[in-house]
N, C-alpha and C positions, 0 to 999 in steps of 0.2 A: 136900153135898145135890145129888142129880140133878135138873136141871131140864128142862122141857118145852123142845121146839125153839123155840117162839115165844118163850119167856122168855130162852133162851139168845140167839137172834138179836137180841132187844132189846138184850142187853147188849153184843153186839158192835157193833151199830150206834151205841150211846151212846159207847163208848169211841172209835170210829172219828171220829165228830164232834167228840169233845173233842180228839183228836190232830190233826184237820184244823185246827182253830181255833189250835192252839199250835205248828204246825210252823214251823221257822226257814226262811227263805227259800222262802216258800211258793209263789211263782210264778217263771217264767223266760220270757223272749222266745225264740221258736225260729223259724228260717227256715221259711217256708210249707211248702216240699217237704220237711221233716223233722218236721211236725206231725201227720202220720197216727197215729191212737190216741191223741193227746194230749186233755186236757181243758181247754176255756177257763177261765181263771181269772175272766173277765168277759166280758160280751157284746162282740162284735166288731162295730161299727156301720159300716154303708156310709158311706165318706166322700164319695160322690156318687151321683147317680141313674144307672141304666141302663135305657134310653139316656139320655145326657146330654140329648139335643135329639130333637125329632121326627125321624124318619128314616123312609126308605122300606124296606118289606119286600120289595119287587120290583124288578127292572129295568123300567123303563117311563117314563112321563111324569106329573109333578106337574101337576094341573089343578084349577080350581076346579069342584067337582061341580055347582054350580047351573046350569053352562053345558051341562050334557048332559042336562037335564030333558027335551027333545024328542028326544034321540038314538035312532036305530032303524036297521035295515038299509036301509029305505027313505028315511030322512032322516037320514043322518049328519051329525055336527057336526064342523067342520073346525077345527083348532087350529093356530097359527102356533108354531113352536119358537124359544124367545127365547134358549136357551143350554143347557149341559150342566153337571150337578153329580154329580161321582164321590165315593165314599166317601173320607172324609179331606178333601175341600174345603170351604171356606167360601163358601157361595153368595154370587155378586156382587151389589151393588146394582142396582135398575133391572129385576130380572127378574120384577117385579110389575106390569109395564106394564098399561095396559088394551087394549080390543078396537083393533085398527087394521084400518080398512076392514070393520068388522064380524065380523073374526076374532078370536076369543078367544086369549089367549097361553096356552103351556104350556111346561115345562121338563123336558128329558130328564134323567132322575134314575137313578143306579144303587142297587142293593142296599145299605143301610146308609148312603147319603148323606143329609146334613141337609136336611131339607125347606125349601125357600126360602120366605120371607115371603109370605103372601097366598093360599098354595095349601093345600087341604084334603084332597085324595086323590091316588092314583097309579093310572093305568090301566096294565095290564101291556103290554109292547111286542107281545106276541103278539095282543093285543085290538085293535091299531091297524093302519092301513094308510097307508103314505106316498103322499101325494097332492100335487097342486098346488091352489093356493088359489082362491078364486072369480074372481080378476082373471087367473087363468091364469099368472101370472108367480112364484108362490111355491114354490120347491122344498123349503123346509124346513117342510113342513106334514103333519100327520097328521090322519086321520079316526077318529072313535070312533061305534061304531055301536050302542051300548047306554047306558044310564043308568048313572052311576057314583055311589055313595053315597058320602057325606060320611064321611071316616075310612077310606075303602077302601084296604088295602094300606099302611097308615100306622102305624108304630109310635110311641106318643106317649112323650114324655119321662117316664121315672119308670115306665113301665108293667111293666117287669121287676122292677127293685130301687129302692126310693125312697132318696134320701139320708136317713141317721139309722136306717135299717132294720136290724134284728138279723141279720146274715148267719149268724153263729155265737152261739148262747145259752150262757150260764154253765151249765155241767154237761153240755153236749153231748159226743159223743165225735167227733173230726174224722175224717171219712170222705174217700176220694178224690173223691168227688161235691162236696165242699165247696170243693175247690181251684179248680174251674173258676168260680165267682162270684167267690171271693176274689183269684184272680188276674187276672180281668178288672177288677177294682176297683183294682189296683195294690197290694194289700195284700202286704207283703214279709215281715213276721213277725207270729206270733200269740202273745198272753199266755197263756201254759198254766200249770196247776197243776203245781208241779214233780213230775216222775214219781217214784211211789213206788219205794223201793229195797227189795227183799226178799233176804234171805239163807236159802238152803235146804240143810238136810241130810236124809240118809237115816241110819237107825240099823239095826244088826243084826249080830252076829258072823258070821252066816252068809254076809254078804256081803263080809267082810273077812279071813276066815281062808283063802279061796283053796281050800278043800277040798269043801265042800257043792255049788259050783256054782249057787248062787242069784244071779240077775242083779238089779241095782237097776232097778225100774220106776219107783218113786215120784219119785226124783230128777229123772231127764229129764222126766218128764211135768208135774211141778209147775213146773219151771223153764221149759219150753216154754209151758205154758198162761199163766203169769205175762207172758211177754213177748209173747204173743197179745194180751193187754190192753193193750199199749203201754208197759208199766211196765219196770223195771230189775230183772232177776232174777240172782243170782250162785250158783251151785252151790258149796257150801263143802264137800262130800265125804260120805264114808259114816263114821259114827262107830261104834265098838266099843260093846258094851253093859257099859260100864264107868263107874261114878258119877263118878269124878275125871275122866275123859276128857270125859263130856258137860258137867259143869260148868265145866270149863275153857274149852271151846269157845264155850259159850253166853256166859260171861262176858266173854270176849275180845272176842266180836262185839258184845255190848251196849254196852260200855265205848268201843269203837270210834266209836260213835255214828253210823255211816254207814247203817245199815239203819232203815227206818220199820218193818219187820215181820221177825220171825223165824220160821221155819218148819220143824218137823221131822216125820217120819213114822216110825212105830214106837215101841215102849217106853212106852206110856201107859196100858197095861191094869194088871192087878195081877199079873202073871207074876213070877217070882222076879228076871228079869234086866230088868223095865221100871222103869227109873231116872230117866225124865224128871222126873216130879213131885218126887222126891227131890232131884234136882239143883236144880230152880227153887226149892223150898222152903229149900234152904240158902243160896240167893242172895237170899232175901227177896222174892220175887216175889209180886205180889198176885194170887192165883188167882180169876178171875172165875167159872169153873166148870170141873168136872172130872167129865164124864159128862153126856149128856143123853138123853132118852127118845127116841131115834132108832135107826133100823136102815137099813142098817149104819151103823156108826161110834159107838156109844154110849159109848166110853171117851174121846172127843175132848176135849181141854183148851184153855182159853184164858185167857190172863193178861197181865199187865205186868211185864216184868223191869226192875229199876232199874239205870240206868248212872250215870256220873257226873255228868251234868248233867240227864238227863230219864229217860223210861221208854220202853221198846221193847215193842210189842205182840208176843204170842208165841202162836202155834197149834201144839199138838201133836197131830198128825192120827195116826190108827190106821195101823197097818202093812200091813194088807191093802191091796192097790193099789185094789180097788174101793170099799172103805171110806174110803181117802184121798181118792179122786177125788170121792166124794159129799159128804164134809165139806169138801173145799176149794171144790166148786161152791156149795155151799149155806150155807156160813158164811164161808170166807175171801174168796170173790169179793164177797160184799155188804160185808165190811169194807172191801177195797180201793176198792170204789166209792165208799163213804161218806167214805173218807179223801180222795179226789179230788174230793170235793164234788159227786157225781153223786147223782141220786134214786135211791131203792130200786127195783129192778126189779120189774116187775108180770109176774104168770105169764100163760102162754098157757091158756086153757080149753079142753079137748077131750073129746069123748064116749070112754069107755072101751071098747074093743074086747076081750072076753075071748078068749083062745086057745081054739081047738076042735081044731086039727090036730095039737097036740103035748102031751105031758104037762106037767102043771104041776109044777115042783120043790118041794123041801122048802121054799123061802122063798117063802111065800104072799105075795099082794099086799094081803091083808087086814090092816088095823091091828089090832094086838094090844096089850094091857096099856098102853093109853093112850100108846102110842108113834106117833110120826110114821114112816112107812115110806116110803123113797125106792127107786124101781125104775128102772134105765136102761130105755129102750125106744125106739120108734119113734113120731114124730109125722108123720102122713100127712095128705094132703088128697084130697077125693074131687073129681069132676068138676064136682058143684055147688058146691063150695066149703066143704064141711063139713070140721071138723078131728077127726081120731081119734087116739086113743093106744093103743098096745099094748105092755105089758111085754115084754121080752125072756124068752124061754122059761127061761134059766139065769141064776140070780141070786146064785150063790155070789160073795162079795166077793174069792175068789182066783182067780177064773176070769175071764179078759180077752177071750176070743174074741168075746163078744157086743158088745164095744166097737166092732168094725169096723162093725157095722150101725147100731147105736144112734145116734140125734140128739138125744136129750133125757132128762132126769130127770124121773120122775112122782112127784107127791107123793100119798100116800094118808094123810088126816088122822085124827087119832083121834076126832075130832069129826065123824062123816058128816052130821050135821043141819045143820051149818054151810055145807055144799056146796050150792049152788044146783041144783035138780033139771035133769036134762038132758032130751033129746028122744029120741024113737023108743025109749023103754024103756032107754037106756044111760045109765049115770051119768057125770057130769062129774067130771074131775079136772084139777088144775093141773099145767102141765108148764113146765119151765125148759130152754133148749137146752143140750146138752153143751158148747158153746162158752162159755167164760167172758165172751166179748164179747156174747152174746146173739144172735148171728147163727145162723140155722138154714137148712138146705135140706130142705125138706119132701119127704117120701117120697110116690110115687103111692099112693093107697089101693088095695089089693088084696082081692078078695073073701075071706071066710073059708072 
């Protein structure tokens, strides 16, 4: 029975969550510098506060702000310098002495240095003047010519990161920007969900007989896209359109129990040499669905292949590269995210711009026959911050040139009434970045 995209996606996510909860060795400690792209198995809490103590934000002088209440260019306040505190120093005792001969104390302090006890503000060195004291004998004095507010140029302990704060949340993706605070806290390892391992095949006699000249695009693309997600991908080769060959390779990979997911492209439709379903049936595979009401990619297959001790998830993607890319991004990526314990991805809503400068091809963007239609296109932003989506002019799943410019997939739902109304008479559509990581570089919005 053919399912809707929503029903098929629900099955994919349900299986992924079950697999996530039953994985062997579900987490591993990974050195910080190798954690990029990984998913924290649990929250990483800050072991201490940053800054750990009240520190100076400037090179200058630590003072008591109430001593500057009357300071002005005409009536400067003179301070006696009691000592110096540099970054990394521990302030000496006795720096918080009282006024001497009516001259209040201050402490020279460098950026990042710990504030000495009893001082609540820092006056920048360029806002001071070296002077003699009122007795005419003090060479170590400064004058301040304006009022300094309490807390000025002072970083308070915990004002950046508080002890116990979650620097990384469970389900996040570790990004290079996370390394800065983690390294500053002295975190050397991160507990990550064990990176999923995916085995990838391409199928098709046209790519194995060496005569037709067809090059494999799916295998390199799928392998690279999985690695972009920070996961482990192994390309297992191109398989001939032969039932025994397909069954043997899938059986061997499943029994090895090395892979969390097995992935093929091609041989899932109803052609004479489309043997993936037959090979899976002979192995006792639990087929969750074979066919969805989507375009492109309607013959996509998803199931659980039995192995010696467990079951391996299996996606049979269509052979057309555009259809394989669409099914991977909109079905396999959600599975892998859920398997890693990540939340379901949320779409980017954008106003749909219709093309007026070029012809529309035969692959219309309109949803037909209760199908979800997915179109690659360009998501752009206007100077005012508006988001606009425009489908690529050429949508044949066998043509790959448009992928050079496309940065998103646009979903056209079969139930247009469920889509919130747009603005400026433009309908809203939901978009997903081409990148499986969800990262996107928006294009500049050009006039029609």
